[in-house]
Every structure is written in structure tokens, then in C-alpha cells.
C-alpha positions in Angstrom: 101.2 91.5 149.2 98.8 94.4 150.0 97.6 96.2 146.9 100.2 95.0 144.4 98.8 93.4 141.3 99.9 89.7 141.1 100.5 90.1 137.3 103.9 91.8 138.3 105.2 88.7 140.2 108.0 86.9 138.5 108.3 83.1 138.7 110.6 82.0 141.4 113.6 81.2 139.1 113.4 84.7 137.5 113.2 86.8 140.6 116.2 89.1 141.4 118.6 87.8 144.0 119.1 89.8 147.2 122.8 90.2 146.4 123.7 91.7 143.1 127.0 91.0 141.4 128.6 94.0 139.7 129.8 93.3 136.2 133.5 93.2 136.0 135.0 93.5 132.6 132.2 94.9 130.5 134.4 96.8 128.0 134.5 100.6 128.3 135.5 101.8 124.8 136.8 105.3 124.0 135.4 106.3 120.6 137.6 109.4 120.2 139.5 108.0 117.2 136.4 108.2 115.0 135.4 111.6 116.2 138.4 113.5 115.0 138.4 114.8 111.4 141.8 113.2 110.6 141.2 109.8 112.2 144.2 107.5 112.1 143.4 104.2 110.2 145.4 102.2 112.7 143.5 103.6 115.7 140.1 103.0 113.9 141.2 99.4 113.1 142.2 98.8 116.7 138.8 100.3 117.9 136.9 98.0 115.5 138.8 95.0 117.0 137.9 96.1 120.5 134.2 96.4 119.5 134.4 93.0 117.8 135.8 91.4 120.9 133.2 93.0 123.2 130.4 91.9 120.8 131.7 88.3 120.8 132.4 87.9 124.5 129.8 90.0 126.1 127.2 91.2 123.5 127.5 94.5 125.5 129.9 97.3 125.8 130.0 100.9 127.0 131.3 103.9 125.0 132.7 107.2 126.0 133.8 110.2 123.9 130.9 109.3 121.6 130.3 112.7 120.2 126.8 113.2 121.5 126.6 116.7 123.1 125.5 116.5 126.8 122.9 119.2 126.3 120.7 117.0 124.1 120.6 114.2 126.6 119.9 116.6 129.5 117.1 118.2 127.5 115.3 114.9 126.7 115.9 113.6 130.3 114.3 116.7 131.8 111.3 116.5 129.4 110.9 112.8 130.3 110.9 113.6 134.0 108.2 116.3 133.5 106.1 114.1 131.3 106.1 111.1 133.7 105.3 113.4 136.7 102.0 114.4 135.0 98.7 112.9 136.4 97.8 109.6 134.9 94.8 110.9 133.0 97.0 113.5 131.3 99.5 110.9 130.2 96.7 108.7 128.9 95.7 111.4 126.4 98.6 110.0 124.3 98.0 106.3 125.1 99.4 103.9 122.6 97.4 100.8 121.4 97.5 98.0 119.0 96.6 100.3 116.1 99.4 102.8 116.9 102.2 101.4 119.1 103.7 104.8 119.7 102.8 106.9 122.8 102.4 106.3 126.5 101.9 102.9 128.1 101.9 101.5 131.6 101.0 97.8 131.2 103.7 96.3 129.1 104.4 92.6 129.4 107.8 90.8 128.8 107.6 87.0 128.6 104.0 87.3 129.7 104.7 89.0 133.0 103.9 92.7 133.6 106.9 95.1 133.8 107.1 97.6 136.7 107.5 100.7 134.5 105.8 103.3 132.4 107.0 104.1 128.9 106.7 106.7 126.1 107.7 105.4 122.7 108.3 107.5 119.5 109.5 106.6 116.1 112.5 108.2 114.6 111.4 108.2 111.0 108.0 109.7 110.5 105.8 108.4 109.2 107.1 104.9 109.8 105.9 102.2 107.4 105.3 98.6 108.7 103.1 95.7 107.7 99.5 96.1 108.7 99.5 92.6 110.2 101.8 89.8 111.2 100.0 87.4 108.8 102.6 86.2 106.2 100.2 86.5 103.2 98.8 90.0 104.1 100.7 92.5 101.9 99.0 95.6 103.3 101.2 98.3 104.8 100.4 101.0 107.3 102.0 104.3 108.2 102.5 105.2 111.9 103.0 108.7 113.3 103.9 109.9 116.7 101.5 111.1 119.4 103.1 114.1 121.1 101.8 115.3 124.5 100.6 118.8 125.0 102.8 119.0 128.2 105.7 119.5 128.5 105.6 121.7 125.4 109.3 121.2 124.7 109.1 117.4 124.6 108.7 116.9 120.9 111.7 119.1 120.0 113.9 117.5 122.7 113.0 114.0 121.4 113.6 114.9 117.8 117.0 116.6 118.5 118.1 113.6 120.5 117.0 111.1 117.8 119.1 112.9 115.3 122.2 112.6 117.5 121.5 109.0 118.2 121.3 108.2 114.5 124.7 109.6 113.9 126.2 107.5 116.7 124.4 104.4 115.5 125.8 104.7 112.0 129.3 105.2 113.4 128.9 102.0 115.5 127.5 100.0 112.6 130.6 101.0 110.6 132.9 99.8 113.4 131.0 96.5 113.6 131.2 96.1 109.8 135.0 96.7 110.0 135.3 94.2 112.9 133.7 91.5 110.7 136.1 92.2 107.9 133.4 94.0 105.8 133.4 97.3 104.0 132.8 100.2 106.4 129.4 101.1 104.9 128.2 97.5 104.5 125.1 98.0 106.7 124.1 101.5 105.6 121.7 100.3 102.9 119.5 98.4 105.4 118.7 101.7 107.2 117.8 104.0 104.3 114.2 103.6 105.5 114.0 102.6 109.2 111.7 101.2 111.9 114.0 102.7 114.6 112.3 104.0 117.7 113.2 105.5 121.1 111.7 104.7 124.4 111.5 106.9 127.5 111.4 104.6 130.5 110.2 105.5 134.0 110.6 103.0 136.8 108.7 104.1 140.0 110.0 102.9 143.4 108.7 99.3 143.8 107.5 97.9 147.2 108.1 94.4 145.9 111.5 94.9 144.4 112.5 91.3 145.3 109.5 89.8 143.4 109.1 92.0 140.3 111.3 93.4 137.5 111.3 96.7 135.7 111.7 94.7 132.5 111.8 90.9 132.4 114.6 88.9 130.8 114.7 89.4 127.0 116.9 89.9 124.0 116.5 92.9 121.7 115.1 91.9 118.3 116.6 94.8 116.3 120.1 95.5 115.1 121.6 97.7 117.8 120.5 99.3 121.1 122.1 102.4 122.5 121.1 103.0 126.1 121.5 105.9 128.5 120.6 105.1 132.2 120.6 107.5 135.1 122.8 107.1 138.2 120.3 104.8 140.0 121.1 102.0 137.6 119.4 98.6 137.4 120.4 97.0 134.0 121.5 93.4 134.5 123.2 91.4 131.7 123.4 87.6 131.6 127.1 86.8 131.7 128.0 84.4 128.9 130.7 82.6 130.9 128.4 81.3 133.7 124.9 82.5 133.0 125.0 84.7 136.1 123.0 88.0 136.2 125.5 90.9 136.6 124.7 94.6 137.2 126.0 97.1 134.7 127.0 100.0 136.9 126.2 103.4 135.4 129.3 105.2 134.0 128.8 109.0 133.9 128.3 110.3 130.3 128.7 106.8 128.8 126.2 104.9 126.6 125.7 101.2 126.9 125.5 99.4 123.6 124.2 95.9 122.9 124.1 94.0 119.7 120.6 92.7 118.9 119.3 89.6 117.2 119.6 91.0 113.7 123.4 91.4 114.2 123.6 87.9 115.6 121.9 86.7 112.3 123.9 89.0 109.9 127.2 87.9 111.6 126.1 84.2 111.4 126.6 84.0 115.1 130.0 85.5 115.2 128.4 88.0 117.6 125.6 87.1 120.0 122.6 89.0 121.3 122.6 88.6 125.0 119.7 88.3 127.5 119.3 91.3 129.9 116.7 92.6 132.3 116.1 95.5 134.7 116.0 95.4 138.4 113.7 97.9 140.3 114.6 99.9 143.3 112.4 100.0 146.5 113.3 103.6 147.3 114.3 105.4 144.2 112.7 106.1 140.9 114.8 105.5 137.8 114.9 106.8 134.3 116.5 105.4 131.1 116.4 106.1 127.4 117.1 103.2 124.9 117.4 103.9 121.2 116.5 100.8 119.1 118.2 100.9 115.7 116.1 98.9 113.3 116.2 98.4 109.5 113.4 99.0 107.0 110.3 96.8 107.2 111.0 95.0 103.9 114.5 93.9 105.0 115.1 90.2 104.6 117.3 89.3 107.6 119.7 86.5 106.9 123.4 85.7 107.4 125.5 88.0 105.1 126.9 86.1 102.1 130.4 87.3 102.8 130.4 85.5 106.1 129.0 82.2 104.9 131.0 79.4 103.3 131.3 75.6 103.3 133.1 75.5 106.6 130.7 78.1 108.1 127.2 77.5 106.5 124.3 79.8 107.1 122.9 79.2 110.6 119.5 80.9 109.9 116.8 80.9 107.3 115.9 84.4 106.0 112.9 86.2 107.6 111.1 89.4 106.9 111.9 92.0 109.6 108.6 93.9 109.2 106.5 90.8 109.9 108.8 89.7 112.7 108.5 93.2 114.3 104.7 93.3 113.9 104.4 89.8 115.4 106.6 90.7 118.3 104.6 93.8 119.2 101.4 91.8 119.7 102.6 90.4 123.0 102.9 93.9 124.5 99.2 94.2 124.7 98.0 90.7 125.6 99.2 87.6 127.3 99.8 85.2 124.4 99.3 81.5 124.9 102.3 80.7 122.7 106.0 81.7 123.0 106.6 85.0 121.3 108.5 84.8 118.0 112.2 84.5 118.4 115.1 84.2 115.9 115.7 80.6 117.1 112.5 79.8 115.2 114.5 80.4 112.0 117.6 78.4 112.9 118.8 76.0 110.2 
């Protein structure tokens, strides 16, 4: 073991296998029909159907011709590389904590096991309003603001420009998901007028115990939608619905990987499912990725949409307050909890 902290070691059944299976069949969807000014309604309907099928069968899909100019992604990626290359004491000047969960962090836990990674988180809407505590009776709210590092000086601008582009793409995708469920195109927009959306810069250093640790342990995303860019090293694994096998999502140049989160699972009354995923580490290469977590306003009551519920298909979940859920979920990032972290299955009918 040498010098490696045992808090990184996964339980035997969760360790990565020596042979990885590459994911065959994760849909690669071309979004060009929605990016042309005179989009053909039939092409849009067919695109929505493709996204619906991917959300149902995989919970994941990749998109090309997404309309996000390459320069914005290159700029944020470069700033990210420069930031993570700084000495630890420099990065810790913007260390996040339980009071403000935005900034730099290097001891994140998933399912109570430490992740082999460093992160920098920033919120898209500033200030971001969330409940002051996870306690149900506490009505107090707090405002969160970003902590920007002094170096690299261009990081803030790169992050803010990229966030604006991601928002545009997220709204387009939510429109397609609405259409795929037979709902009006803008059905979800109201939930995101105020947002708790955030972006994470991930840095996974080479790992000497790549067979025992994970970059991020198995988890489902609690929010509505995640849009991920990963570099060519790759490492994202998705739990295949057909057989529960972990399969590797091979990086596709200039594509984004999309997954539906728990909120869409609830809104769609389980028509679509949020799927478990995790990140393998590499013993030789460092890896960078940038997920965008599209989350609604803190006061959103998350429940199956009334249009999708009827006598034959009753609501599968009780309503829950997103802000309280989000605040509760964040607690486990800082300490090993003695109880299972809050999950949507706690609200199952």
C-alpha cells in the first residue's frame, strides 16, 4: 500500500475490474435539427423521440452538433489545467467548506469513500439562494457566491462564458425531453427561472492504486440534467440497465455526454430513469472533465408532473423540496455520515 490513505479503498464488490467493457449502443444523437433557424418540425419530433428512447433505455446519451463553440470549451479546459497545476497552498486559498460549498476541494466522499480527485465548483447564478440548513422546519435562506482564484487571472471569465453556453444547451435539451414526454416544449422552463445549477472542474491525478480506488464512486445525479465534457483519457462508466454491468463511455471528440438526473426520473414518473455511474482512474495519465449540473430553484417542489399521472399510472413519488434535498445531500461531502445519504427512493409511494 505504501503511502496511500486507506480512505480511498473501495469495498471489494465496488472495485473496478481489470478488463473494462466498452459501451456499445449508447446513443450518439445529432442535434443539428434544433440549431438551424428554420428547423423542420418532423426532424425535431424525430430528434425528441431519439432522446426519449435513450433516456428510457440508457439514462445516458451523447450529443454532437450541439451549438457550443469549441473556443469556449478550450478556454475553460486550459484555465482548469492551469489552476490544478498550482501548488496546493495556492489552491487552498479558495477552499470550499460547509458554509460555502463553492471553490476548491480535494477530500470529497461519495458513498462514504474518498474520491481520487480534486475539484473546483462554481455556481452559475450568482448569488445562489438555498436553504440555510437541511432541517425541514428551518425557513432561513442563505446566499452563496463564488470564490475565484487569483491565478489564472482568466479563469473567472472562461468559467462564466462557458456557463452561459451550457445554459443554452440545457434549455434546448429540456425542450426535447418535454416533447419526448408529449408535453409542451417549454413545460420545464418555469422551474429554472431561478437556479441552483453549478459547474464542476474535475482533476483526476494518476493513481498508483487504480485497481482499488475510483475517481468518483458509484452514484446517481440528484438534479435534473447533467452535461459532461470529458477529455480523451476517458474513465466514465455507466451501469448498463440490461445486465447491471459497468461499461466504459469512450470519449467522442467534440461530443457532450448527457444523463438524466433523479429529478427527471420523478417528473417523468419513472418513464425515464437516472442511472448509476462512476469514474475509473488511470495509473499513468491525469484526466480532466467538466460536468454542468442543471438544477431548478431551491423552492421547487419535485413531484411527478400531473399530465403524466392517471389512474392507470399513479404518482410513484411523494413531493419533496429540492432546496432541502440539495442541502442535505451536500452534508456528506464533508464528513462520513453514519446514515445513508438522502435519495429519491426515500420519497417512493
